[in-house]
C-alpha positions as CSV (number, residue, x, y, z in Angstrom):
1,M,4.7,-21.9,-12.4
2,I,2.9,-22.1,-15.9
3,E,5.0,-23.1,-18.8
4,I,5.7,-20.0,-21.5
5,T,6.7,-21.3,-25.1
6,G,6.5,-19.4,-28.1
7,N,2.7,-19.7,-28.4
8,T,2.2,-18.0,-25.7
9,R,-0.3,-14.6,-25.9
10,L,1.3,-11.6,-23.7
11,Y,-0.7,-9.2,-21.7
12,G,0.6,-6.5,-19.2
13,I,-0.4,-4.2,-16.5
14,V,1.4,-0.8,-16.6
15,A,1.9,1.0,-13.4
16,D,4.4,3.3,-11.4
17,P,5.3,1.9,-9.0
18,V,4.0,-1.9,-9.9
19,A,5.1,-4.1,-7.2
20,Q,1.7,-3.8,-5.3
21,V,-0.5,-4.9,-7.9
22,K,-2.2,-8.2,-7.7
23,T,-3.8,-8.7,-11.6
24,P,-1.3,-10.9,-12.5
25,Q,-2.2,-13.3,-10.1
26,T,-6.0,-12.8,-10.8
27,M,-5.9,-13.0,-14.2
28,R,-3.7,-15.9,-14.4
29,K,-6.7,-17.8,-12.7
30,V,-8.9,-16.5,-15.5
31,F,-6.5,-17.9,-18.2
32,E,-6.9,-21.1,-16.3
33,R,-10.6,-21.0,-16.5
34,R,-10.6,-20.1,-20.1
35,G,-8.2,-22.4,-21.1
36,T,-6.1,-19.9,-22.6
37,D,-2.3,-20.0,-23.0
38,G,-1.6,-16.4,-21.7
39,V,0.2,-14.9,-19.4
40,L,-0.1,-11.2,-18.0
41,V,3.1,-9.5,-16.9
42,P,4.0,-6.4,-14.4
43,M,5.5,-3.6,-16.2
44,H,7.0,-0.8,-14.1
45,V,6.8,2.7,-16.6
46,P,7.3,5.9,-15.8
47,P,5.0,8.6,-16.8
48,A,7.7,9.9,-19.6
49,G,8.3,6.3,-20.7
50,L,4.4,5.5,-21.2
51,A,4.3,6.9,-25.2
52,D,7.5,4.9,-25.8
53,L,5.9,1.6,-24.6
54,V,2.4,2.3,-26.2
55,Q,4.1,2.7,-29.7
56,A,6.2,-0.6,-29.1
57,I,3.5,-2.7,-28.2
58,R,1.6,-1.9,-31.6
59,S,4.2,-4.1,-33.3
60,M,4.1,-6.9,-30.9
61,K,1.9,-9.4,-32.9
62,N,1.6,-11.8,-29.9
63,F,0.5,-8.8,-27.5
64,G,-2.9,-8.9,-26.6
65,G,-3.5,-5.8,-24.4
66,M,-3.0,-4.5,-20.8
67,V,-4.2,-3.4,-17.8
68,V,-3.4,0.5,-17.1
69,T,-3.4,2.0,-13.5
70,V,-1.8,4.5,-11.4
71,P,-0.3,6.7,-12.6
72,H,-1.3,6.6,-16.3
73,K,-4.9,6.4,-16.7
74,T,-5.8,9.7,-18.0
75,S,-2.6,10.1,-20.0
76,M,-3.8,6.9,-21.7
77,V,-6.8,8.6,-23.1
78,E,-4.8,10.3,-25.9
79,L,-2.4,7.2,-26.7
80,C,-5.4,5.1,-27.9
81,D,-6.6,5.2,-31.3
82,V,-10.4,4.5,-30.1
83,V,-11.9,4.8,-26.5
84,T,-15.4,4.1,-25.4
85,P,-17.9,7.0,-24.9
86,E,-17.6,5.9,-20.9
87,A,-13.7,6.3,-21.1
88,R,-14.1,9.7,-23.0
89,A,-16.5,11.3,-20.5
90,V,-14.3,9.8,-17.4
91,G,-11.3,11.2,-18.9
92,A,-9.5,8.2,-18.3
93,V,-8.6,4.6,-19.6
94,N,-7.8,1.6,-17.1
95,I,-8.0,-1.6,-20.0
96,V,-6.3,-1.4,-23.5
97,R,-7.0,-4.2,-26.2
98,R,-4.2,-4.5,-29.1
99,E,-6.1,-5.3,-32.4
100,S,-4.8,-7.3,-35.1
101,D,-3.5,-4.2,-37.3
102,G,-1.7,-2.6,-34.3
103,T,-4.3,0.0,-33.4
104,L,-5.5,0.2,-29.7
105,A,-8.6,0.7,-28.1
106,G,-9.6,1.6,-24.4
107,D,-11.9,1.4,-22.1
108,I,-12.8,2.0,-18.1
109,L,-14.2,-0.5,-16.0
110,D,-12.8,0.7,-12.7
111,G,-16.1,2.5,-11.6
112,K,-18.1,-0.9,-12.5
113,G,-16.0,-3.0,-10.6
114,F,-15.9,-0.5,-7.4
115,V,-20.0,-0.4,-7.5
116,E,-20.4,-4.0,-8.2
117,G,-17.6,-4.5,-5.6
118,L,-19.8,-2.5,-3.1
119,R,-23.1,-4.3,-3.7
120,Q,-21.4,-7.8,-3.6
121,S,-20.5,-6.7,-0.3
122,G,-23.8,-5.7,0.8
123,F,-23.6,-2.1,0.4
124,K,-26.4,-0.5,-1.6
125,P,-25.4,3.1,-3.4
126,E,-28.7,4.0,-4.0
127,G,-29.6,7.4,-2.0
128,L,-26.0,7.7,-0.1
129,T,-24.1,10.8,0.5
130,V,-20.7,10.2,-0.7
131,L,-17.2,11.7,0.0
132,L,-14.9,11.0,-2.4
133,C,-11.1,11.4,-1.8
134,G,-9.1,11.9,-5.1
135,A,-9.7,13.5,-8.5
136,G,-7.5,10.7,-10.7
137,G,-8.4,8.5,-13.1
138,A,-9.8,5.9,-10.7
139,A,-11.6,8.9,-8.4
140,R,-13.0,9.8,-12.4
141,A,-14.8,6.3,-12.9
142,I,-15.7,5.9,-9.8
143,A,-17.6,9.1,-9.5
144,F,-19.4,8.6,-12.4
145,A,-20.5,5.2,-11.4
146,L,-21.6,6.0,-8.1
147,A,-24.1,8.8,-9.9
148,Q,-25.3,6.0,-12.6
149,A,-26.0,3.9,-9.4
150,G,-28.4,6.5,-7.8
151,I,-26.3,8.2,-5.3
152,R,-27.9,11.6,-3.6
153,K,-24.8,13.5,-3.0
154,L,-21.7,13.8,-4.0
155,S,-18.9,15.7,-2.6
156,I,-15.0,15.5,-3.8
157,H,-12.0,16.2,-1.3
158,N,-8.8,16.7,-3.6
159,R,-5.8,18.9,-3.2
160,T,-6.5,20.6,-6.6
161,Q,-9.7,21.6,-6.7
162,A,-10.0,22.5,-10.2
163,A,-9.7,18.8,-10.9
164,A,-12.3,17.9,-8.5
165,Q,-14.6,20.8,-10.2
166,Q,-14.1,19.3,-13.8
167,I,-15.5,16.1,-12.4
168,L,-18.3,17.5,-10.8
169,Q,-19.1,19.6,-13.7
170,G,-19.2,16.3,-16.1
171,I,-21.5,14.7,-13.0
172,K,-23.8,17.7,-13.3
173,S,-24.6,17.3,-17.1
174,L,-25.0,13.7,-17.1
175,Y,-27.1,13.2,-13.7
176,P,-28.6,16.4,-12.8
177,G,-30.3,14.7,-9.9
178,V,-27.0,14.1,-7.8
179,E,-26.0,17.2,-6.1
180,T,-22.4,18.3,-6.3
181,G,-19.9,20.1,-4.2
182,L,-16.6,20.3,-3.0
183,G,-15.5,18.4,-0.1
184,S,-12.8,18.8,2.7
185,E,-10.6,16.5,5.0
186,D,-14.1,16.4,7.2
187,P,-15.9,13.3,6.7
188,V,-18.8,14.1,9.0
189,G,-22.4,13.9,7.5
190,F,-21.4,11.5,4.7
191,D,-22.8,7.6,4.5
192,L,-19.8,6.5,2.4
193,V,-16.4,7.5,2.5
194,V,-14.0,6.5,-0.4
195,N,-10.2,6.9,-1.0
196,A,-9.7,6.7,-4.4
197,T,-6.0,8.4,-4.2
198,S,-2.7,6.5,-3.6
199,L,-2.3,7.8,0.0
200,G,-2.0,4.8,1.7
201,M,0.1,2.6,-0.3
202,R,3.5,3.5,1.5
203,A,4.1,3.6,5.4
204,A,4.9,7.3,5.4
205,D,1.8,8.5,3.4
206,P,-0.6,10.9,5.3
207,L,-4.2,9.9,5.4
208,P,-6.2,11.5,2.9
209,L,-9.1,12.9,5.3
210,N,-9.1,13.3,9.1
211,A,-10.0,10.0,10.2
212,S,-10.5,11.2,13.9
213,R,-14.1,12.6,12.5
214,L,-15.3,9.2,11.4
215,N,-18.1,7.3,13.5
216,A,-19.7,4.2,13.4
217,T,-22.8,4.8,11.0
218,Q,-20.6,5.6,8.1
219,A,-19.0,3.0,5.9
220,V,-15.3,3.6,4.1
221,A,-14.1,2.2,1.2
222,E,-10.7,1.9,-0.6
223,I,-9.3,1.0,-3.6
224,I,-5.7,0.4,-2.6
225,M,-4.8,-3.4,-2.8
226,T,-1.6,-3.6,-1.0
227,P,-1.8,-3.3,2.1
228,K,-5.0,-4.8,2.1
229,L,-5.4,-3.2,5.6
230,T,-4.7,0.7,5.1
231,P,-4.3,3.1,8.0
232,L,-7.4,5.0,7.0
233,L,-9.0,1.4,7.1
234,E,-7.5,0.6,10.3
235,Q,-8.5,3.5,11.7
236,A,-12.0,3.2,10.4
237,Q,-12.4,-0.1,11.8
238,A,-11.4,1.2,15.3
239,K,-14.2,3.9,14.9
240,G,-16.5,0.7,14.4
241,C,-17.3,1.7,10.7
242,R,-18.1,-1.0,8.0
243,T,-14.9,-1.2,5.9
244,Q,-14.6,-2.1,1.9
245,Y,-11.1,-3.1,0.8
246,G,-9.6,-2.8,-2.2
247,L,-9.3,-5.9,-3.5
248,P,-13.2,-6.6,-4.5
249,M,-12.9,-3.4,-6.9
250,L,-10.3,-5.7,-9.1
251,E,-12.2,-8.9,-8.4
252,C,-15.2,-7.4,-9.7
253,Q,-13.9,-6.4,-13.2
254,I,-11.3,-8.9,-14.1
255,E,-13.8,-10.5,-16.2
256,M,-14.9,-7.7,-17.8
257,M,-11.3,-6.6,-18.3
258,A,-10.6,-10.3,-20.1
259,D,-13.1,-10.0,-22.3
260,F,-12.3,-6.2,-23.4
261,M,-8.9,-7.9,-24.4
262,G,-10.4,-10.4,-26.5
263,V,-9.2,-13.6,-24.0
264,A,-11.1,-16.5,-25.3
265,K,-14.3,-18.1,-23.1
């Protein structure tokens, strides 16, 4: 355990639930590499308490910033004082910096981290057809990042079609060369299938799609980090699919998160 003193700078990760997060361990290594006297702690806050938390940290002079994850990414946009154009376009924030005067600045790095994780694992997104499950904050960021990376087609499968349509309209506006459409539970015909929902975190969760229709020519990627081998990835591997775990998305954006929160190098 690191020694925490009155000089230690505080950072956090806010989620509901929060027990599954890996950011505290991963960020600790960043602090050690950078010689920073800091600690990032998990903050279990339900949606009804998010605004109260934000108001509280404005007055904490030793608070540097926080990572924002499920289910708070979309709500955090309006709770920040300033957000980047990327976060505004996506409609979600996953990293917040507290300025010295207590104002809060937000950005979204999920998509950049996800695409970089794919590239480091040998997946090239250019020209792929993609089925994206989910339309929350992480799904939005991944959709825009994949479009920017040059995919050919994006279909979104979500219980609420209006939320999926909203993302697709944004993609059409910024990336007119990407073919878009609503998807279904059937993954047939897609090169890459991405689960950007929280389904799979709990043992009783249903699968986000019909995994029996997967085949060995496809790749399947997760954003869930705990468990590492989700039921979807387990079934995808049994079908012979190439798979991508959830952790690389975090690992590939952790340095970007530290930079945004002003952690000294």
